[in-house]
Structures are given as C-alpha cells and as structure tokens.
C-alpha positions as CSV (number, residue, x, y, z in Angstrom):
1,M,-114.4,-157.8,119.6
2,R,-116.5,-154.0,119.9
3,L,-115.4,-150.8,122.2
4,V,-117.8,-148.3,123.1
5,C,-116.3,-144.6,122.1
6,P,-117.2,-141.9,124.6
7,L,-118.0,-139.8,121.3
8,C,-118.6,-142.2,118.7
9,G,-120.9,-145.1,120.7
10,A,-120.5,-148.4,119.8
11,R,-117.8,-149.0,117.1
12,D,-116.0,-152.1,115.6
13,V,-112.4,-152.8,117.3
14,R,-110.9,-152.5,113.4
15,E,-111.8,-148.2,113.8
16,F,-109.2,-148.5,116.5
17,S,-105.3,-148.4,116.8
18,Y,-103.6,-150.3,120.2
19,K,-101.2,-148.0,121.5
20,G,-99.9,-149.5,124.2
21,D,-100.6,-149.7,128.3
22,A,-102.3,-146.4,129.8
23,L,-99.5,-145.8,132.5
24,L,-97.5,-143.9,129.2
25,V,-100.0,-140.9,129.9
26,V,-98.0,-140.4,132.9
27,R,-94.3,-139.6,131.5
28,P,-91.1,-139.0,133.7
29,A,-90.6,-135.0,134.5
30,A,-88.1,-133.3,132.2
31,D,-85.3,-133.2,134.6
32,A,-85.7,-136.9,135.3
33,G,-82.7,-139.2,134.8
34,A,-81.8,-141.2,131.5
35,E,-82.8,-144.1,133.6
36,A,-86.3,-142.9,133.8
37,F,-86.5,-142.6,130.3
38,H,-85.4,-145.7,129.3
39,E,-87.8,-147.3,131.8
40,Y,-90.6,-145.3,130.0
41,V,-89.5,-145.9,126.6
42,H,-88.6,-149.4,126.8
43,I,-89.8,-151.3,129.6
44,R,-93.1,-152.8,129.4
45,E,-95.3,-155.4,130.9
46,N,-97.1,-157.8,129.5
47,P,-99.8,-158.6,131.9
48,A,-102.5,-161.7,131.6
49,G,-105.9,-160.1,132.9
50,R,-107.2,-156.9,133.3
51,H,-105.6,-154.3,132.3
52,A,-106.1,-150.8,131.1
53,E,-104.7,-149.9,127.6
54,L,-104.4,-146.6,125.2
55,W,-106.6,-147.1,122.1
56,F,-106.7,-144.2,119.5
57,H,-110.0,-143.9,117.3
58,G,-108.5,-143.1,113.9
59,Q,-111.0,-144.3,112.1
60,G,-113.5,-142.4,114.0
61,C,-113.0,-139.2,115.9
62,G,-109.7,-139.6,116.6
63,A,-109.8,-139.7,120.7
64,W,-107.5,-141.2,122.5
65,L,-109.4,-143.7,124.9
66,R,-108.2,-145.3,128.3
67,V,-110.1,-149.1,128.0
68,E,-109.6,-151.2,130.9
69,R,-110.1,-155.1,129.5
70,D,-109.1,-158.5,129.8
71,T,-106.1,-159.3,127.9
72,V,-106.9,-162.9,128.1
73,T,-111.0,-163.2,127.5
74,H,-111.2,-159.5,125.5
75,E,-114.0,-158.7,128.0
76,V,-114.3,-155.0,127.9
77,F,-115.1,-153.5,131.3
78,S,-114.5,-149.9,130.7
79,V,-113.8,-147.2,128.0
80,A,-113.2,-143.3,129.0
81,L,-111.6,-140.7,126.9
82,A,-107.8,-140.7,127.9
83,R,-107.5,-137.1,129.3
84,E,-110.3,-138.2,131.6
85,G,-108.8,-141.5,133.2
86,R,-105.1,-140.3,134.3
87,E,-103.6,-142.4,136.7
C-alpha cells in the first residue's frame, strides 16, 4: 500500500505508523466528566469499510495525516494533513 503525503508525495506505507481513528483529534472539553474521558481513551469502533484514520509520517516529514481508506480492501480515497481535516 502507498500513501500520498501532501508534503512528500507518494511513499510506501512502511514510512508511516497507524495511530487510530481520526476522531481522536476531537478531544473532550477540559471540564467534561470522567465518562467522556473513559469513552475517548478506551472505547474504539472497529468498522469494516470506508473509515477516516490518523497516520504519522515518522520516516519522512513527521506530519500527522488524516487518511480515508477502506479497511477491507485498503483502497485509499484521500490523504490530508490532520490539522486540515478536523471533524
């Protein structure tokens, strides 16, 4: 699988690290209750199909990326800098 980094261009997936669901960039407010933080830290969905994920380009530019891909076929639909793709 190859990802097209917005800063570096097309690269082999081995340059990147998967970091989880893209919703992780939307943190609970500081005054949110314990249940909100429990959900944020521990509860994860594991969808089959099209999904938005966070990837880190650790062997390249060091950018955090929001990758939309199919978790079954690994088809990549879009790659953007995570700061530009907030939900």
